[in-house]
N, CA and C atoms as an extended XYZ file, in Angstrom:
492
Properties=species:S:1:pos:R:3:atomname:S:1:resname:S:1:resid:I:1 pbc="F F F"
N       -74.063        4.806       53.550 N   MET     1
C       -73.316        3.728       52.957 CA  MET     1
C       -73.726        2.419       53.613 C   MET     1
N       -73.838        1.380       52.816 N   ALA     2
C       -74.320        0.103       53.302 CA  ALA     2
C       -73.260       -0.662       54.089 C   ALA     2
N       -72.011       -0.491       53.787 N   GLY     3
C       -70.949       -1.240       54.453 CA  GLY     3
C       -69.616       -0.944       53.797 C   GLY     3
N       -68.668       -1.848       54.046 N   PHE     4
C       -67.321       -1.621       53.538 CA  PHE     4
C       -66.789       -2.871       52.868 C   PHE     4
N       -65.866       -2.659       51.945 N   LEU     5
C       -65.209       -3.739       51.216 CA  LEU     5
C       -63.702       -3.625       51.404 C   LEU     5
N       -63.000       -4.775       51.454 N   PRO     6
C       -61.541       -4.694       51.487 CA  PRO     6
C       -61.026       -4.308       50.106 C   PRO     6
N       -59.982       -3.531       50.092 N   GLY     7
C       -59.381       -3.120       48.832 CA  GLY     7
C       -57.875       -3.021       48.963 C   GLY     7
N       -57.227       -2.762       47.824 N   VAL     8
C       -55.779       -2.634       47.766 CA  VAL     8
C       -55.428       -1.490       46.834 C   VAL     8
N       -54.443       -0.697       47.225 N   ILE     9
C       -53.930        0.367       46.357 CA  ILE     9
C       -52.405        0.250       46.335 C   ILE     9
N       -51.836        0.420       45.162 N   PHE    10
C       -50.381        0.506       45.036 CA  PHE    10
C       -50.004        1.972       44.997 C   PHE    10
N       -48.886        2.302       45.648 N   GLU    11
C       -48.408        3.680       45.723 CA  GLU    11
C       -46.908        3.708       45.432 C   GLU    11
N       -46.437        4.857       44.967 N   TYR    12
C       -45.004        5.053       44.753 CA  TYR    12
C       -44.553        6.249       45.587 C   TYR    12
N       -43.273        6.241       45.979 N   ARG    13
C       -42.751        7.345       46.778 CA  ARG    13
C       -42.249        8.446       45.847 C   ARG    13
N       -42.774        9.659       46.072 N   ARG    14
C       -42.357       10.823       45.288 CA  ARG    14
C       -41.003       11.329       45.774 C   ARG    14
N       -40.444       12.263       45.023 N   ASP    15
C       -39.148       12.850       45.390 CA  ASP    15
C       -39.185       13.541       46.751 C   ASP    15
N       -40.372       14.048       47.144 N   ASP    16
C       -40.478       14.740       48.434 CA  ASP    16
C       -40.666       13.780       49.615 C   ASP    16
N       -40.663       12.479       49.325 N   GLY    17
C       -40.789       11.477       50.379 CA  GLY    17
C       -42.207       11.038       50.681 C   GLY    17
N       -43.203       11.724       50.131 N   ASN    18
C       -44.602       11.342       50.336 CA  ASN    18
C       -44.995       10.251       49.355 C   ASN    18
N       -46.027        9.518       49.722 N   TRP    19
C       -46.530        8.437       48.865 CA  TRP    19
C       -47.688        8.946       48.027 C   TRP    19
N       -47.722        8.550       46.747 N   SER    20
C       -48.830        8.882       45.848 CA  SER    20
C       -49.393        7.593       45.263 C   SER    20
N       -50.716        7.515       45.168 N   PRO    21
C       -51.309        6.297       44.596 CA  PRO    21
C       -51.150        6.273       43.085 C   PRO    21
N       -51.004        5.081       42.548 N   TYR    22
C       -51.127        4.906       41.107 CA  TYR    22
C       -52.594        5.111       40.745 C   TYR    22
N       -52.882        5.421       39.504 N   SER    23
C       -54.276        5.546       39.080 CA  SER    23
C       -54.976        4.201       39.307 C   SER    23
N       -56.307        4.199       39.438 N   PRO    24
C       -57.021        2.947       39.715 CA  PRO    24
C       -56.754        1.845       38.688 C   PRO    24
N       -56.678        2.190       37.395 N   ASP    25
C       -56.445        1.152       36.386 CA  ASP    25
C       -55.041        0.555       36.515 C   ASP    25
N       -54.039        1.377       36.802 N   VAL    26
C       -52.672        0.876       36.981 CA  VAL    26
C       -52.590        0.051       38.263 C   VAL    26
N       -53.223        0.510       39.336 N   SER    27
C       -53.216       -0.233       40.587 CA  SER    27
C       -53.865       -1.609       40.396 C   SER    27
N       -54.948       -1.671       39.636 N   ALA    28
C       -55.614       -2.950       39.353 CA  ALA    28
C       -54.689       -3.871       38.550 C   ALA    28
N       -53.991       -3.315       37.574 N   GLU    29
C       -53.041       -4.097       36.774 CA  GLU    29
C       -51.923       -4.662       37.659 C   GLU    29
N       -51.414       -3.837       38.570 N   LEU    30
C       -50.370       -4.285       39.488 CA  LEU    30
C       -50.886       -5.368       40.433 C   LEU    30
N       -52.102       -5.198       40.936 N   GLU    31
C       -52.668       -6.187       41.858 CA  GLU    31
C       -52.844       -7.538       41.171 C   GLU    31
N       -53.314       -7.532       39.931 N   LEU    32
C       -53.485       -8.801       39.210 CA  LEU    32
C       -52.141       -9.499       39.007 C   LEU    32
N       -51.105       -8.752       38.660 N   ALA    33
C       -49.770       -9.336       38.499 CA  ALA    33
C       -49.247       -9.840       39.846 C   ALA    33
N       -49.499       -9.087       40.900 N   TYR    34
C       -49.039       -9.437       42.237 CA  TYR    34
C       -49.654      -10.758       42.711 C   TYR    34
N       -50.955      -10.913       42.551 N   VAL    35
C       -51.604      -12.144       43.029 CA  VAL    35
C       -51.257      -13.350       42.161 C   VAL    35
N       -50.827      -13.107       40.930 N   LYS    36
C       -50.343      -14.201       40.072 CA  LYS    36
C       -48.906      -14.577       40.414 C   LYS    36
N       -48.339      -13.861       41.396 N   ARG    37
C       -46.972      -14.054       41.856 CA  ARG    37
C       -45.933      -13.760       40.765 C   ARG    37
N       -46.270      -12.814       39.888 N   SER    38
C       -45.302      -12.355       38.890 CA  SER    38
C       -44.170      -11.633       39.621 C   SER    38
N       -42.968      -11.752       39.111 N   ARG    39
C       -41.841      -11.038       39.721 CA  ARG    39
C       -41.838       -9.571       39.313 C   ARG    39
N       -42.325       -9.304       38.060 N   THR    40
C       -42.330       -7.937       37.540 CA  THR    40
C       -43.620       -7.667       36.784 C   THR    40
N       -43.852       -6.392       36.525 N   CYS    41
C       -45.000       -5.961       35.725 CA  CYS    41
C       -44.568       -4.731       34.932 C   CYS    41
N       -44.817       -4.760       33.629 N   SER    42
C       -44.485       -3.634       32.756 CA  SER    42
C       -45.658       -2.657       32.722 C   SER    42
N       -45.342       -1.360       32.842 N   LEU    43
C       -46.378       -0.322       32.848 CA  LEU    43
C       -46.158        0.676       31.722 C   LEU    43
N       -47.252        1.290       31.291 N   LYS    44
C       -47.212        2.380       30.309 CA  LYS    44
C       -46.416        1.998       29.069 C   LYS    44
N       -46.760        0.842       28.493 N   GLY    45
C       -46.112        0.401       27.265 CA  GLY    45
C       -44.632        0.115       27.418 C   GLY    45
N       -44.207       -0.326       28.569 N   GLY    46
C       -42.809       -0.653       28.804 CA  GLY    46
C       -41.963        0.515       29.286 C   GLY    46
N       -42.592        1.650       29.552 N   LYS    47
C       -41.857        2.823       30.042 CA  LYS    47
C       -41.317        2.581       31.453 C   LYS    47
N       -42.049        1.800       32.252 N   TYR    48
C       -41.665        1.482       33.624 CA  TYR    48
C       -41.751       -0.026       33.845 C   TYR    48
N       -40.915       -0.526       34.748 N   ILE    49
C       -40.998       -1.910       35.211 CA  ILE    49
C       -41.140       -1.873       36.726 C   ILE    49
N       -42.147       -2.574       37.234 N   VAL    50
C       -42.325       -2.719       38.679 CA  VAL    50
C       -41.784       -4.082       39.071 C   VAL    50
N       -40.908       -4.077       40.050 N   ASP    51
C       -40.289       -5.290       40.577 CA  ASP    51
C       -40.932       -5.568       41.937 C   ASP    51
N       -41.717       -6.650       42.011 N   PHE    52
C       -42.423       -6.973       43.252 CA  PHE    52
C       -41.493       -7.537       44.320 C   PHE    52
N       -40.385       -8.159       43.912 N   THR    53
C       -39.443       -8.710       44.879 CA  THR    53
C       -38.763       -7.596       45.666 C   THR    53
N       -38.305       -6.557       44.946 N   ASN    54
C       -37.601       -5.447       45.581 CA  ASN    54
C       -38.507       -4.256       45.897 C   ASN    54
N       -39.784       -4.362       45.516 N   LEU    55
C       -40.757       -3.288       45.708 CA  LEU    55
C       -40.237       -1.958       45.162 C   LEU    55
N       -39.873       -1.987       43.865 N   THR    56
C       -39.389       -0.789       43.185 CA  THR    56
C       -40.060       -0.628       41.832 C   THR    56
N       -40.094        0.605       41.391 N   GLN    57
C       -40.518        0.965       40.039 CA  GLN    57
C       -39.281        1.549       39.359 C   GLN    57
N       -38.962        1.081       38.161 N   THR    58
C       -37.802        1.590       37.430 CA  THR    58
C       -38.264        2.209       36.124 C   THR    58
N       -37.825        3.431       35.874 N   ARG    59
C       -38.067        4.072       34.578 CA  ARG    59
C       -36.978        3.557       33.638 C   ARG    59
N       -37.383        2.856       32.594 N   ILE    60
C       -36.449        2.177       31.709 CA  ILE    60
C       -35.474        3.158       31.046 C   ILE    60
N       -35.962        4.307       30.587 N   SER    61
C       -35.113        5.243       29.841 CA  SER    61
C       -33.985        5.847       30.673 C   SER    61
N       -34.177        5.950       32.003 N   THR    62
C       -33.165        6.601       32.850 CA  THR    62
C       -32.570        5.683       33.912 C   THR    62
N       -33.247        4.577       34.195 N   GLY    63
C       -32.801        3.697       35.273 CA  GLY    63
C       -33.204        4.191       36.650 C   GLY    63
N       -33.939        5.307       36.718 N   THR    64
C       -34.370        5.871       38.000 CA  THR    64
C       -35.331        4.914       38.692 C   THR    64
N       -35.062        4.647       39.974 N   GLN    65
C       -35.913        3.757       40.751 CA  GLN    65
C       -36.633        4.524       41.853 C   GLN    65
N       -37.846        4.074       42.137 N   ARG    66
C       -38.636        4.599       43.244 CA  ARG    66
C       -39.184        3.414       44.031 C   ARG    66
N       -39.247        3.555       45.352 N   PRO    67
C       -39.912        2.519       46.148 CA  PRO    67
C       -41.419        2.513       45.855 C   PRO    67
N       -42.018        1.342       45.946 N   ILE    68
C       -43.477        1.206       45.839 CA  ILE    68
C       -43.966        0.476       47.072 C   ILE    68
N       -45.266        0.573       47.322 N   GLN    69
C       -45.869       -0.200       48.406 CA  GLN    69
C       -47.282       -0.616       48.015 C   GLN    69
N       -47.692       -1.730       48.582 N   ARG    70
C       -49.052       -2.250       48.422 CA  ARG    70
C       -49.743       -2.068       49.759 C   ARG    70
N       -50.839       -1.300       49.744 N   THR    71
C       -51.514       -0.943       50.985 CA  THR    71
C       -52.949       -1.457       50.973 C   THR    71
N       -53.339       -2.136       52.046 N   GLN    72
C       -54.720       -2.582       52.179 CA  GLN    72
C       -55.561       -1.407       52.655 C   GLN    72
N       -56.714       -1.241       52.042 N   ILE    73
C       -57.601       -0.124       52.338 CA  ILE    73
C       -59.022       -0.639       52.525 C   ILE    73
N       -59.874        0.227       53.022 N   THR    74
C       -61.294       -0.074       53.157 CA  THR    74
C       -62.054        0.847       52.209 C   THR    74
N       -62.932        0.263       51.421 N   LEU    75
C       -63.732        1.018       50.452 CA  LEU    75
C       -65.203        0.951       50.825 C   LEU    75
N       -65.968        2.007       50.538 N   PRO    76
C       -67.418        1.916       50.769 CA  PRO    76
C       -68.015        0.914       49.789 C   PRO    76
N       -68.936        0.077       50.272 N   SER    77
C       -69.574       -0.888       49.373 CA  SER    77
C       -70.585       -0.196       48.450 C   SER    77
N       -71.109        0.932       48.898 N   SER    78
C       -71.991        1.737       48.047 CA  SER    78
C       -71.931        3.174       48.561 C   SER    78
N       -72.238        4.146       47.768 N   PRO    79
C       -72.576        4.034       46.350 CA  PRO    79
C       -71.326        3.754       45.517 C   PRO    79
N       -71.545        3.371       44.246 N   ASP    80
C       -70.430        3.155       43.340 CA  ASP    80
C       -69.665        4.461       43.148 C   ASP    80
N       -68.352        4.397       43.296 N   ILE    81
C       -67.480        5.556       43.092 CA  ILE    81
C       -67.025        5.508       41.636 C   ILE    81
N       -67.533        6.430       40.816 N   MET    82
C       -67.312        6.366       39.365 CA  MET    82
C       -66.281        7.374       38.853 C   MET    82
N       -65.497        7.947       39.747 N   GLY    83
C       -64.447        8.872       39.326 CA  GLY    83
C       -63.351        8.939       40.363 C   GLY    83
N       -62.183        9.382       39.934 N   TYR    84
C       -61.129        9.685       40.900 CA  TYR    84
C       -60.592       11.067       40.582 C   TYR    84
N       -59.857       11.641       41.530 N   TRP    85
C       -59.497       13.055       41.476 CA  TRP    85
C       -57.998       13.253       41.544 C   TRP    85
N       -57.527       14.279       40.846 N   GLU    86
C       -56.115       14.626       40.820 CA  GLU    86
C       -55.942       16.122       41.035 C   GLU    86
N       -54.778       16.532       41.536 N   TRP    87
C       -54.439       17.929       41.727 CA  TRP    87
C       -53.186       18.235       40.912 C   TRP    87
N       -53.102       19.494       40.459 N   GLU    88
C       -51.977       19.907       39.614 CA  GLU    88
C       -50.796       20.294       40.504 C   GLU    88
N       -49.752       19.461       40.506 N   ASP    89
C       -48.606       19.755       41.367 CA  ASP    89
C       -47.565       20.627       40.665 C   ASP    89
N       -47.440       20.515       39.358 N   THR    90
C       -46.634       21.418       38.537 CA  THR    90
C       -47.450       21.682       37.276 C   THR    90
N       -47.140       22.725       36.522 N   PRO    91
C       -47.958       23.015       35.332 CA  PRO    91
C       -48.132       21.788       34.423 C   PRO    91
N       -49.397       21.463       34.179 N   ARG    92
C       -49.817       20.370       33.306 CA  ARG    92
C       -49.425       18.975       33.806 C   ARG    92
N       -49.038       18.857       35.081 N   HIS    93
C       -48.758       17.541       35.658 CA  HIS    93
C       -49.655       17.344       36.880 C   HIS    93
N       -50.499       16.346       36.795 N   PHE    94
C       -51.463       16.087       37.861 CA  PHE    94
C       -51.074       14.832       38.640 C   PHE    94
N       -51.359       14.861       39.937 N   THR    95
C       -51.072       13.754       40.847 CA  THR    95
C       -52.380       13.309       41.485 C   THR    95
N       -52.630       11.984       41.526 N   PRO    96
C       -53.862       11.521       42.179 CA  PRO    96
C       -53.877       11.835       43.668 C   PRO    96
N       -55.054       12.192       44.173 N   TYR    97
C       -55.246       12.335       45.617 CA  TYR    97
C       -55.131       10.960       46.262 C   TYR    97
N       -54.799       10.940       47.541 N   ALA    98
C       -54.863        9.699       48.311 CA  ALA    98
C       -56.284        9.151       48.183 C   ALA    98
N       -56.414        7.846       48.265 N   ILE    99
C       -57.700        7.208       47.963 CA  ILE    99
C       -58.813        7.670       48.895 C   ILE    99
N       -58.521        7.888       50.177 N   ASN   100
C       -59.586        8.345       51.084 CA  ASN   100
C       -60.051        9.755       50.712 C   ASN   100
N       -59.131       10.611       50.229 N   ALA   101
C       -59.522       11.951       49.790 CA  ALA   101
C       -60.328       11.890       48.500 C   ALA   101
N       -59.907       11.050       47.565 N   THR   102
C       -60.626       10.965       46.295 CA  THR   102
C       -62.057       10.473       46.524 C   THR   102
N       -62.243        9.569       47.461 N   ILE   103
C       -63.599        9.077       47.767 CA  ILE   103
C       -64.449       10.216       48.340 C   ILE   103
N       -63.898       10.986       49.266 N   GLU   104
C       -64.652       12.106       49.847 CA  GLU   104
C       -65.008       13.152       48.788 C   GLU   104
N       -64.057       13.452       47.897 N   ILE   105
C       -64.325       14.441       46.846 CA  ILE   105
C       -65.385       13.909       45.879 C   ILE   105
N       -65.281       12.636       45.519 N   GLU   106
C       -66.260       12.057       44.593 CA  GLU   106
C       -67.652       12.010       45.223 C   GLU   106
N       -67.740       11.699       46.509 N   LEU   107
C       -69.051       11.703       47.175 CA  LEU   107
C       -69.648       13.107       47.175 C   LEU   107
N       -68.817       14.137       47.396 N   ALA   108
C       -69.298       15.528       47.333 CA  ALA   108
C       -69.754       15.870       45.922 C   ALA   108
N       -69.016       15.406       44.927 N   PHE   109
C       -69.375       15.613       43.517 CA  PHE   109
C       -70.727       14.970       43.213 C   PHE   109
N       -70.918       13.744       43.691 N   MET   110
C       -72.171       13.023       43.446 CA  MET   110
C       -73.356       13.718       44.118 C   MET   110
N       -73.112       14.367       45.260 N   LYS   111
C       -74.167       15.104       45.970 CA  LYS   111
C       -74.348       16.512       45.415 C   LYS   111
N       -73.542       16.871       44.426 N   ARG   112
C       -73.576       18.186       43.790 CA  ARG   112
C       -73.289       19.323       44.781 C   ARG   112
N       -72.383       19.051       45.724 N   LEU   113
C       -71.971       20.093       46.663 CA  LEU   113
C       -71.057       21.086       45.938 C   LEU   113
N       -71.105       22.338       46.326 N   SER   114
C       -70.253       23.337       45.681 CA  SER   114
C       -68.837       23.324       46.264 C   SER   114
N       -68.691       22.837       47.502 N   GLN   115
C       -67.359       22.725       48.083 CA  GLN   115
C       -67.354       21.683       49.186 C   GLN   115
N       -66.149       21.246       49.553 N   ILE   116
C       -65.961       20.306       50.652 CA  ILE   116
C       -64.662       20.660       51.359 C   ILE   116
N       -64.707       20.656       52.684 N   ASP   117
C       -63.519       20.898       53.496 CA  ASP   117
C       -62.961       19.531       53.889 C   ASP   117
N       -61.856       19.139       53.269 N   LEU   118
C       -61.297       17.810       53.513 CA  LEU   118
C       -60.749       17.648       54.928 C   LEU   118
N       -60.489       18.758       55.618 N   ALA   119
C       -60.013       18.673       57.007 CA  ALA   119
C       -61.096       18.125       57.934 C   ALA   119
N       -62.347       18.271       57.552 N   SER   120
C       -63.455       17.804       58.396 CA  SER   120
C       -64.003       16.448       57.930 C   SER   120
N       -63.248       15.742       57.122 N   THR   121
C       -63.632       14.416       56.638 CA  THR   121
C       -62.627       13.392       57.148 C   THR   121
N       -62.878       12.100       56.959 N   PRO   122
C       -61.879       11.093       57.343 CA  PRO   122
C       -60.526       11.267       56.633 C   PRO   122
N       -60.504       11.956       55.490 N   ALA   123
C       -59.227       12.206       54.796 CA  ALA   123
C       -58.328       13.102       55.637 C   ALA   123
N       -58.926       14.038       56.358 N   CYS   124
C       -58.249       14.918       57.324 CA  CYS   124
C       -56.997       15.592       56.749 C   CYS   124
N       -57.152       16.235       55.582 N   ILE   125
C       -56.049       17.003       55.006 CA  ILE   125
C       -56.484       18.463       54.879 C   ILE   125
N       -55.546       19.413       55.001 N   PRO   126
C       -55.907       20.840       55.134 CA  PRO   126
C       -56.240       21.550       53.822 C   PRO   126
N       -57.253       21.061       53.139 N   TYR   127
C       -57.657       21.669       51.871 CA  TYR   127
C       -59.166       21.816       51.795 C   TYR   127
N       -59.592       22.919       51.197 N   THR   128
C       -60.988       23.080       50.816 CA  THR   128
C       -61.038       22.898       49.309 C   THR   128
N       -61.972       22.082       48.860 N   ILE   129
C       -62.144       21.808       47.436 CA  ILE   129
C       -63.334       22.607       46.943 C   ILE   129
N       -63.108       23.435       45.953 N   ASP   130
C       -64.166       24.206       45.299 CA  ASP   130
C       -64.567       23.444       44.049 C   ASP   130
N       -65.744       22.819       44.103 N   MET   131
C       -66.210       21.969       43.014 CA  MET   131
C       -66.634       22.783       41.791 C   MET   131
N       -66.945       24.050       41.963 N   VAL   132
C       -67.361       24.907       40.848 CA  VAL   132
C       -66.125       25.425       40.111 C   VAL   132
N       -65.169       25.978       40.850 N   ALA   133
C       -63.948       26.517       40.240 CA  ALA   133
C       -62.960       25.410       39.885 C   ALA   133
N       -63.188       24.196       40.405 N   MET   134
C       -62.304       23.055       40.202 CA  MET   134
C       -60.883       23.389       40.677 C   MET   134
N       -60.818       23.791       41.967 N   GLU   135
C       -59.519       24.074       42.556 CA  GLU   135
C       -59.535       23.736       44.040 C   GLU   135
N       -58.343       23.474       44.556 N   GLN   136
C       -58.184       23.262       45.996 CA  GLN   136
C       -57.478       24.465       46.579 C   GLN   136
N       -57.811       24.788       47.815 N   THR   137
C       -57.161       25.873       48.539 CA  THR   137
C       -56.601       25.304       49.837 C   THR   137
N       -55.318       25.533       50.062 N   ARG   138
C       -54.677       25.047       51.287 CA  ARG   138
C       -55.012       25.970       52.452 C   ARG   138
N       -55.476       25.372       53.550 N   HIS   139
C       -55.785       26.138       54.759 CA  HIS   139
C       -54.528       26.840       55.264 C   HIS   139
N       -54.693       28.082       55.693 N   GLY   140
C       -53.603       28.820       56.294 CA  GLY   140
C       -52.673       29.510       55.305 C   GLY   140
N       -52.607       29.024       54.076 N   TYR   141
C       -51.717       29.598       53.074 CA  TYR   141
C       -52.483       30.220       51.910 C   TYR   141
N       -53.712       29.755       51.708 N   ASN   142
C       -54.568       30.171       50.593 CA  ASN   142
C       -53.970       29.865       49.222 C   ASN   142
N       -53.032       28.914       49.161 N   THR   143
C       -52.473       28.466       47.893 CA  THR   143
C       -53.559       27.714       47.126 C   THR   143
N       -53.766       28.094       45.877 N   LYS   144
C       -54.789       27.453       45.047 CA  LYS   144
C       -54.125       26.615       43.961 C   LYS   144
N       -54.711       25.448       43.710 N   ARG   145
C       -54.239       24.565       42.641 CA  ARG   145
C       -55.435       24.012       41.886 C   ARG   145
N       -55.254       23.797       40.625 N   THR   146
C       -56.296       23.213       39.780 CA  THR   146
C       -56.468       21.738       40.143 C   THR   146
N       -57.706       21.281       40.089 N   ILE   147
C       -58.019       19.865       40.283 CA  ILE   147
C       -58.774       19.372       39.063 C   ILE   147
N       -58.816       18.045       38.900 N   LYS   148
C       -59.629       17.486       37.822 CA  LYS   148
C       -60.163       16.122       38.237 C   LYS   148
N       -61.261       15.762       37.608 N   ARG   149
C       -61.919       14.476       37.837 CA  ARG   149
C       -61.693       13.598       36.624 C   ARG   149
N       -61.363       12.345       36.863 N   ILE   150
C       -61.217       11.366       35.792 CA  ILE   150
C       -62.345       10.360       35.962 C   ILE   150
N       -63.199       10.263       34.958 N   SER   151
C       -64.307        9.309       34.994 CA  SER   151
C       -63.776        7.892       34.840 C   SER   151
N       -64.394        6.972       35.544 N   LEU   152
C       -64.026        5.562       35.470 CA  LEU   152
C       -65.078        4.787       34.697 C   LEU   152
N       -64.659        3.755       33.991 N   LEU   153
C       -65.581        2.905       33.246 CA  LEU   153
C       -66.319        1.939       34.162 C   LEU   153
N       -65.675        1.584       35.276 N   GLU   154
C       -66.266        0.705       36.281 CA  GLU   154
C       -66.111        1.383       37.637 C   GLU   154
N       -66.880        0.961       38.618 N   PRO   155
C       -66.719        1.563       39.945 CA  PRO   155
C       -65.303        1.377       40.495 C   PRO   155
N       -64.825        2.365       41.214 N   LEU   156
C       -63.512        2.312       41.848 CA  LEU   156
C       -63.366        1.039       42.683 C   LEU   156
N       -64.451        0.619       43.307 N   GLN   157
C       -64.424       -0.568       44.146 CA  GLN   157
C       -63.959       -1.799       43.363 C   GLN   157
N       -64.292       -1.885       42.061 N   ARG   158
C       -63.858       -3.025       41.250 CA  ARG   158
C       -62.376       -2.927       40.907 C   ARG   158
N       -61.916       -1.725       40.605 N   TYR   159
C       -60.502       -1.542       40.276 CA  TYR   159
C       -59.598       -1.921       41.445 C   TYR   159
N       -60.038       -1.602       42.653 N   LEU   160
C       -59.170       -1.737       43.811 CA  LEU   160
C       -59.510       -2.917       44.702 C   LEU   160
N       -60.264       -3.887       44.178 N   GLN   161
C       -60.613       -5.020       45.026 CA  GLN   161
C       -59.385       -5.841       45.366 C   GLN   161
N       -59.405       -6.416       46.542 N   ASP   162
C       -58.288       -7.202       47.058 CA  ASP   162
C       -58.437       -8.629       46.564 C   ASP   162
N       -57.553       -9.049       45.650 N   TYR   163
C       -57.602      -10.411       45.120 CA  TYR   163
C       -56.734      -11.376       45.918 C   TYR   163
N       -55.968      -10.826       46.875 N   GLY   164
C       -54.973      -11.622       47.611 CA  GLY   164
C       -55.543      -12.553       48.610 C   GLY   164
């Protein structure tokens, strides 16, 4: 890798208390609204409203609120990261990997590796990713979950650039 770029990712707190990143396109939309000093941003056709003052996401149909956060990150300046990765947390519901994990998985994908042990990468999470079977296996438990790759129209670095 030639170097690093500053970036930003928006995340929401799940019911289990862990943080999950928004998809790159949603995070980019939030960042643009944030730097314009908008108080709110509508997501998914008005299904959700993000309030930057209170750092919350509200589901309009139920009024359910979740905390959000804006996190500064470091991205590789090259190669271009043209996909992001998600894991199936419940049947037919996928959650994006943390950005450092998605970068490691995408780099393994680009190198055509058959698997990657995320515990031995900067992501440092206890999963082995099987790129052929498209599943993750948790170390120590052998729990397997389906994973998937979402292709990006532009490099991840552009979606997550820090405009602030």
